[in-house]
N, C-alpha and C positions, 0 to 999 in steps of 0.2 A: 545469561543467554537471553537475547531478545525474543519474546514470545508474541510480539505484535506483528501482524501482517503488514508488509511494506505497502505504502501508497504507490500508485502508478506514477504520479507526478508529485513534486514537492516544490515549495517556494524557494526561489533563489535568495541569497543573502540580501536583506532589505536595502542595504546601502549600495548594491550593484545596480539599482534601478534608477533610470533617469527619464522621466516623462518629458515629452517634447510637444511642439505644435499645439493643436487645439486642446489636447488633454492637459498639457501644462497650464494653459490659459484657464481651463475649467477648474483646476485645483487652486489656482491663484484667486479666481473669483470666489471660490468657497472660503479661502483664507481671509479675504477682504470682507466677507459677509458674516452671517451668524456664527458659523463654525469657529472662525478665528477670533471672535469677540465675546462669546458668551461669558467667559470668566471675568470680563471687565464690568459687566452690568447686571447679568441675570442672577438673582439671589440664590437659586437652586444650585448654581455652580460657584458663584463668587463667595457665598456665605454658607456653603454646605458643611454638614457635620463631618464629612470626610476630611476636611481641612481645619477643623476646630470651630466652625461656625455653629449656627443653630437652625439652619434650613435643611431641606431634605437630605437624608443620610442613607439612601437606599440605592436606586439604580441610575440616577441621573448623572452623577459625576463619572461612574464607570462607563456609561453609554457615551458620554461626550469624549472622554479620553480615548475610547476605542477608535474614534475617527480622528481626533485632534492630533494624537501622537504620530500616526503615519503621515498625516497631512504636513505636519511640521518638518519631518525629516525628508519626505519626498521633495519638498520645496527648499530644503536646506535653509530654513528660516531660523536664525539664531535666537531671535526673541521668542518665537513660538516654542522652540526646543527648550529654552530656559524655563518658560512658564509651565510646560508639561512636566519637566523634571522637578519643579517645586511641588507639584501635586503628588508625584510618585514618591518623592523623598518624605513628605509628610505622612503619607499613607503607610509607608514601610516603617517609619519611626514610631507610629502609634500602635503597631502590632503588639499585642499582649505577650507576655512570656509564654503562655500556653499555646500561642499560635493564632488566637482569634484576631482578625484584622479589620472587621467591619465596625462602624461606629455604634455607640450605645452602651448602656450599663450592662455589667455581667448578669444582673438579675433579669434582664430582658431577653436574654439569648434564646430561650425556648419559644419566644413569641416572634423572633426575627426571621423573616422569610429569607433563607440563605441563597435565593436566586442572585442577590447582589454579590454574594461571595463568588459564585461561579463567574460572574461578569468581571469582577476586579482581578481574579486570577488570570483570566484570559487577557486582560489589559496588561498585567505585569509581564506575561510571556511575550506579548507584542512589543512592549517596551524593550525587553531584552533583545529581541530580534533586530532592533534598530541601534541599540547602544552597547550591547554586549556587557551590560552592567553585571559584575560578578556577584552582587548582593542578591539578585533576583532569585536564583536557584534556592538559596537558603530560606528566603521569605516564603516562596511558594511551597517548599517542602514542609515548613513549620505549619503553614495554614492548612495544608492537606492532612497532615497528621492530626491537627485539631478537628477537622471535619470528620475524619475517620471515627473519632471518639464521640463527636457531637451527635451523629446520626444513629449511634447505638441506642440512645434514649430519647432522641428528638427526631422522629421519623419525618421524611420529607413531606411538606404540605404546600398547598397553593401553587404559586408560580414555580417554586423550586421543584415541585413534583412533576409538573408538566414540561419543565425545561432542564431536567436532570442531566441530559446528554451534553449540555454545554460545558459541564465540568470536565468531560473527557478530554477536551482540548488541552487543558493545563495538565491533566493526569498523564496523557500520552507524551506530552512534551517532557515532563520530568522523568517518566519511565525510560524514554529513549536516551536520556542522559545518565541514568543511574542503574537501570535494570532491577530495581528493588521490587520484590514480589508483593509486598503489602499494597502497592499501588494498583495491581490487578485485582486484589481482593476488594479494595475500596471501590473500584469501578463496578465490580460485580454487585456490591451492596447498593450502590446508587441505581444500577440497572433494575434491580428487583424492587426497590422502594419506589422508583419512578413510574410514571404513567406509561403503559405499553401501547405506543402509537401504532405499531405494526399489527398487533392483535385487534386494536380498535378499528383499523381500516378494513379488516376482513368482514366486519358486519357494521358498516359505516352508516349512521342514521341521517346524515346531513345532505340528502339529495335535493333538499329545498330549504330556503331560509326558515328559521323559526319565526313565530309570531313576533310582532313589533314589541320591543322592550325586553324580550327574553335574552338573558346573557348566560354564557357557558364558557368555562375554560376549554372545553373540548371542541367548541366551534369558533373559538377566538382566532381571528385571522392571523395574528402574529405567531401564536402558538403553532398553528398549522404550518406556517412558512418555516419556522425554526425546526419543527419536527421532521421535515423531509430528510435531514441529514442524520437523524438519530440512529437508524439502522446501519448505515454505512460506517458511522463512527464506532459503534459497539462491535461490528463485524470484524474489526481489526484484531480484537481479542478472541472472539468466539470462532471466527472462520466460517460462519454460516452464510451460505449464498442467499438465502431468503432475506436475511438482514441487509446484506450488501446491496441487493437490488430492490429493496422495499420501496424506495422513493418512486420507482416507475409506476407502480399501481396507485400510489398515493396521488401523484401528479395527474395521472389519468382521470381519477375520480374528481379531483378538485377542478380540473379544466372542463370536464364534462358538465358539471353542475354549477360551477361558479366562475369559470374561466372567461377572461376578456381577451380581445385581440392584441392587447399590449403585452401579453405574456404573464400577467399577474392574475390572481383570482380576487373577486370582490370580498370585502369585509369592512363594513363600517363598525368596527369592533368585532362583530361576529360575521360568519359567512353569510353572504347576502344575495346569492343567485346571479343571474346573467343579465339583469336589467342594465342598460347603458347609463342610467342615472343613479344607480347605487354606487357607493364609493369604495375605494381601496385605501387603507391606512398607510401612511408613509413608512411607519415601522415595519409593516409587512413587506413593502418593496425592498427595504434595506436588508431585512433578514432572509427573504427569499434569495436575494443575490448572494448573501453570505453562505447559505446552505448549498447553493449551486456551486460555489467555489470549492467547498469541501467535497461535493459529490464528484466533480470532474477530477479532482486530485486523487481521490480514493479509488474510483472505478475506472478512470481513464476514458470514459465515454464522451464522445464529442457532442452528443445531443445536449448535454448539460451546458456546454459552452454556447450553443445556439440559443438556448433559453435565457442564459445570462445576458448575452449581448442584446437580445430583444428587449428585456426589461431595462437594461442600462441606457439604451438609446431612445426609449419611448417613455415608459412610466416614471423612471427616475427623474429626468430633467423637468418633466411636466408638472411635478408636484412642488417645484420651487418657482419663485419669481426669477427672472433672468439674472439679477444681481445677487441672488441667494441671500438676501436680507429678510425674506419672508417665505413662508411655506404653508402648504395646506396640511390639515390632518387627513382629510379624505379627498381624493381626486375622482372625478367622474369622466367616463369615456365620452359621453355627450354632455358637455359642460358649457352651457350658453349664458349662465349668470352665476356669480358667486356672491350671494347676499344672505344676511342673517334672517332667519325665519323663526317665529315663535313655535310654530308646529314643524318639527324637524322632518325633513324628507326621509332621513336615514332610519334604519330599524333600531339602532341602539345608540348612536351618537347624536350630539346636540345640533341645533339649527345653525350654528356658525362653523361647522366642521370643514366646510369647503371654502371658507373665506381664507385669504392669505394674511399671515401675521406672524407674531412671535411665538405664541403657543395657543392656536385655535383648538378648542375643545379640551386638550390635555397636553401636558408638557413632555410626555415621554418621547414624542417625535422630535421636539425641539432638541432634546439631548442626543437622540439617536440619528439625527439627520447627517451627522458628520462622517459616518462610516462608509457609505457605498462607494463614492468616487475613489478615495484612497485605496480601498481594498480591490476595487476593479483594476486599478493601476498595478497593484502588487501581483495580480493574477494574469497579466497579459502574456508573459513568457515564463514558463515553468521549467524546472529541471526534470529531465527524464533519465531513466537508467542508462540509456545509450547516448544521451545528448541533451536536447532541449525540445520543448513543445510550445508552439505559438498557439495559445488558446483564444486570445482576444485580439482583434486587429485595431490598432490605434497608434498614433505617433509615439514612439517609445525607443529607448536605447538601453541595452543591458551590457555592462562591462564586468566580466567575472573571470574566474580562473577555473580551468578544467584540466585535471591531470597535470598541473604545474604550468599550463600554457594559458596566456592571456587571450581571452576571446571577447570580441565586441560584436553584438548583433543589433542592428538598427532597423527600425521600420519607419519609413517616411510615407505618410499617407493622409488623405482627407476622408478615409473610410470612417463612418458608414455613409457619408454623403456622396462619395465617389467609390468606384469599384476596384481601384488598383492600389496595391501595396508594393512599394519599392524597398527591397531588402539589401542591406549591406552587411557582409560578414568579414571580420578582420581578425586574423590570428598572428601572434608574433613568432610562431613556429608551425611546422607542418603537423597536423593532427586530424584524425578521423573521428567524426561524431555525426550523429543523426540529427536532423532538424525536421520535426513533425509539424506540419501546417494543417490546422483544422479546416476541413471543408464543410461549410454550412449545408444543412440538408436542403435548403431552398435553392442552392446553386447546383445546377445540373451539369454545367460545362466549365469547370474551373480551367484556367489557362495559366501555364507557368513557362517562363522563358529562362532556361538555364544554360549559360554559356559554358564552353568546355565539355568535359566528359563526366559531369555529375551523374550519379546513379539516382534514378527516380523510381520509387515504389509507390504505387497508388493503392489506396484502400477506399472503402466507402466513406470513412470518417476523416482520414488524414492523408495528405500527400507527404511522403517521407523522403527526404533527401539524405541519403546515407553516403556522405561525401568525405573525401580527404581534402581538408581546407588548408590553404597555405597563402599567407599574405592577405590581399584584399579580393573579395568576390562580390559581385552584384547580380541580382536577378529580380524579376517582377512576377508578382502573383496577381492575376485578375480574376475577380469573382463576379461574373456578369449578373446583373440584377434584372429580373423580369417582373413587370407589374402583374398583380393577381387580384382577384376579388375574393375576399374572405367572407364566407357565409355566416351570418349572425342570426340570432333568434328574431322573431317578430317580422320576418320578411325583409330584414335590413342587411346591408353589406358594408364592408370596409375595404379600402384600397391599401394593399401592402406591396412594397417593392424592396426586395432584399430584406435587411433587418429592420427597415423603417416602416411604420404605419403612418398613413397620411390622413389629415383632418382639415376641415374647412377653415380657411383663414377668416377670422372675425375681428373687425376693428373693436377697440375696447376703451373703456373709461374707468380709471382707478379712482375710488373715493375713499379717503382716509376715514377710519372710524376709531372708536375707543381712545380718543385723544385725551380724555380725562383720567385714564388709567396710568398709574406710574409704571415706567418701563416701556411704554409704547411711543417714546419720543423718536424722532427721526435719527438714524435711518431704520431702526427696528420697529416699524409701525404696523398697524393692522389695516387691511383694506377690504372693501367690497369691489367687485368688478362687474361692469355692465356692458352689454353689447351696444355698439354704435353702428353696426351694419346688419343687414338681414342674415339670419342663420337658417331659416326654414326652407331648406332645399332638398330636392331629390336629384339623383344622377341621371343624366341622359346619355347612357353609354350602352354599347353592345356587349352583353355578357360573354358572348363567344369570341368576340374580336376586341378585347379590351385594349390591346396595344395600339389599335387604330383609333381609340377613343381618348387617349391621354397623351399629353405632350409634357415632357419634363425639361425644365430650365435650370441649369447649374449656375451657381454664382461662387464667388471667392468665399472661402471659409474664413470668417473674421474672428475677432477676439471674443465675441459673445455669440457663438453659433446657435446655442439653444435659446432663441428668442424670436418673437414674431417679426421684429424689424430686420433681423439678420439671418433669416433662414437660408442656409446654403443651397437649397434646392427647392423648387416649386413645381407643382403639377397643375397643368391647365386642362380643364375638363368641362364638358357641357352639363348644364343643370337647369332646373326650373323651380320656381317657388311653389310651395305646396301648403296645404292646411296642416299646421303642426302646432297645437296649443301649448301654452306654458301652464304648468300646474305647480303651485307653491314654490315659484322661483326657479323651476327647472323645466326643461323640455319634457313633454309627455314621453312615456316609455316608447311609444311608436306614433307616427303621424296618423291623422284621421283620413287623409287623402280624399276628403269629400270635395276638395277643390285643387286643381292642378293648373298652374298658369300655362297659357299657350306660348308665352314668350320663352325662348331658349336662350340662356345666357352663358357666357364663359365665366366659370368660377375658378378660384384659386385654392388649391390644397397645399399645405406645408407639412413637414414632418411633425408628428404628434408631440415629440419632445420639445418642439419650438413654440408650442401653443400655451396660452393661459386660458382662453376661452376656445371652444372647439365643438365641432359636430363630426364625429368619427364614424358612426353607424348611420347609414342613410338608405332609403329605398332606391331601387333602380326603376326608373319610370319607363 
């Protein structure tokens, strides 16, 4: 008997998903960039101990596969699928008789941080979702049985201790297939040995950044991003409401003391406060999104979808070059230069952390950068108990079977750059099911055009169409976007419209660096970026009548929408140059305002996700 509480929403079969439009183009850009090529040249993937080499044998191959696998199958790329399968085949074949599956000698097991085991088990489950490979269940079961014995005498430590809940993903997957009681007992042991994030946040000490150079697992930005789903995951077994909703208090505190307008919280390795020039690590962006995907599925709360799309459309694309051949380790909200500095601006990371390249500062993000876009795609439309739930709006098609009836749901849209989503629903027989459409909290007046006699039920979080569908149906959902001023610390403001944050368009010069380092050959090069146009502006707008102060220009959504050159929407606003000094290669935390130009200029803002250099938090003059 299944003792796990059901999720509100679940993933549809992976092969039912067909990305389209700009989303398909974005996945293809990723496949043509670092994600699709790391196994060809980067030693930590190409020569990893996971596949018999002598390079890193811990988290990097599992991290890479966690994004590369869904990317390969979502694009239906036969070469990429074959390459992924070779890795999975080798990993499964190297599994020891006792179930141990990670690289390394048997004598080293008590020193091996089994965080990597949690990761590779998650990857194997993901691979099964796309391939239905019947070997996976046996391999995962054997590895979990080994884990059950391993932690009897080797208690969780280091990263495995702070990330114990990640193993619940593979445990719950196996339990739902077998119903075997020992899996619940294993989950209980991991829970008790692991770090208690819920208890920790009841008396949370990180209301300000620690002193420069101090490092802690407990303030580590990626750990905090991952931990947001810990309570919801374990609540499926315990049934405790406090655990189910624990992320709400955690996010509230993280946003209050470290939150940025882009939806993420700062952390250049460790939590870093609300300064617009402190960074956020790429791994934290990826893992925050992954946590939110679990939170909305388990709780059914639309607010997690709001947060997810805000990060996906702003912080995620901004941390890559437009061609996705280079990335940052840390992104800044006010980022007017990306240059190496001997004296690091950041609290814990090095002075090259916000340059663009193959592996600035540390290679974990190089391995983990593949995950966010494919998993975003997988979570656009989810299965609900009574039908389907549209969680994320993007060009997408789902072809699936419901109660023996073929159902196809298509979203044609340029969202988030435009506000309208055109839906097509096609069934080969008459069938009744619900279609739940998430209503973002920022949208006060959603508009839906439903021909015929469809039943519409409105709630604060979802519009539910509880219809009898027959043949082909079409309707439009419009989510009107209103420009708003987001209040930021230090007397600064940001302009937000719908899910998009806007930032000053800055002309830029890319300068290649590290040309003497092996592996930095074109196209996977390292770069500094310098501004070629003024960035020291304040806004000349009326705070009370902001709509009268900003004019938005829409353009066609091209093949590389997340780029300065091809931004699909621009905002025109008045501004003036001000006194704003540079300190150590970055804009000062706030302007001096000892001088304000009398000249009023028209300045251009573009979506934050389209920028490489940017000024996002500005004073209103």
